[in-house]
Each structure stands twice: as structure tokens, then as C-alpha cells.
C-alpha positions, 0 to 999 in steps of 0.5 A: 484121558480126554474126558473130564470130571470137572464142572463144565460151563457154557455161554451162548451168544446170539444177535439178541443177547446171551445166556450167561454162564450155564453149568452143563448138568444133566447129560442124556448119558449116565456119565458125562464128558467121557472120551469119544462120547457125545453128550446131549444137554437141554439149555433153556433160554430166551430165543437169541436169534442167529448164534455167532459164538460160545464160550465153553470151559470148566472149573479145573477142579478134580484130578485129571480135569483136562478135557479134549473138546471136538465140537459143540452143535447147538440145535435151535428148536424154533428155527430148526437150524444147527449151529456148529462150533469146532474146537478140536483142542484141549481145555487143560492147564497141562496141555496145548496152550494151558487154557481151560476155556475156549471162545468158539465162533460158529463154523456152520456156513449155512447159518450166517445171515446173508449167506444166501447172498454170498453163495449167489455172488460166488455162483455168479462169479464162477459162472463168469470166470469158469471159461478160463479154466476150460480144457485147452486154455493156458493161464499165466499168473503175474507176480508183481514181487518178482515181475515174472510169470507162471504159466499153467498149461493145458497138459498140466505143466507149470512153467515158472518162466511163462511168456506173455505170448505162447502157442496156446493163444488164449492168455489170461492174467491174474495178479497175485500179491504176496 
């Protein structure tokens, strides 16, 4: 009972506007929105640029209209990018939070504008910091709330009463705020 016979609508939002509410009418499958089935729809619209969210839901009409939606993937034929919107929730007045519409944001990290810059910074940061995690090094984390140390030793031991100096010699501090 995870499928629906209700009318399903979607609005797609991008950096250049939105599609407005569109009913998903013609699936490439004979019966649409069945449990465990992937339905494919063609939606005509002007190019919206990078997509960032969708609103998807149904009208709640018909018996057994509740619907469990796993995800929506939108393929942009102009840029050849895939945009993934994860849901993994019920759209059902009798399940979950009783909503029959969901606003979903893009989760496919490769489509975010500026993603390449963020990835480059992450790689640069890891290159600068990974030496701290090499074999033989000991890490000490200082908790400002408890004013205590947690020591992570090379042999995988954790010492919640870690000392500022120990037999391993190399000590690095990271402040954790709670």
C-alpha cells in the first residue's frame, strides 16, 4: 500500500524561475505510482538553470491515496546534469506527519554551484591536516565545557583523562564546542 491513485503534482525551482504546479500525467509505465516502481515523466519547461528544490504532492483524492516517495531524479537535457531530491517519507494524511506534499532540496552535491571550489578547499585542508592522523601520532581533544582532555592513542585506546604531555611526544589540540 505504498503507491497512490491520487493525482500527483510537481513544481520545479531553479535559479531562473520555476515551472509552476504541473500534474504528472503520462508515465512510461502502464500504471503509475505503484509500490517499488520507477516512473518516468517528461515535463516541458523553459530552462531553469541550476535546480535547487521541488515541491511534490498529491490531491489526496481516492481511497488508499497515501504514497511513500523514495526520491525524485530530474535529468536536465541541456546541461546533462542529474538533480537528486531525496524524500524517503510518506505523503499521506494517515501516516508520518500527515502531509500530502513535500518540499525537497537538491541533494546531489555535484550540481551545487561552486561545488568545485568547495571540493578543492576540502582537499587542500585535508592535505594540510592529514599528517596529524598518521600512524604513531596521538591526538588530544580539549573540551572547554569540562576543561578536560580526551586522548586518542595510536593503539586505538581512548583516554578520557588525557594528559597535555605523554610518551608519544606529538600532541595536537582541537577545541570542541558543545
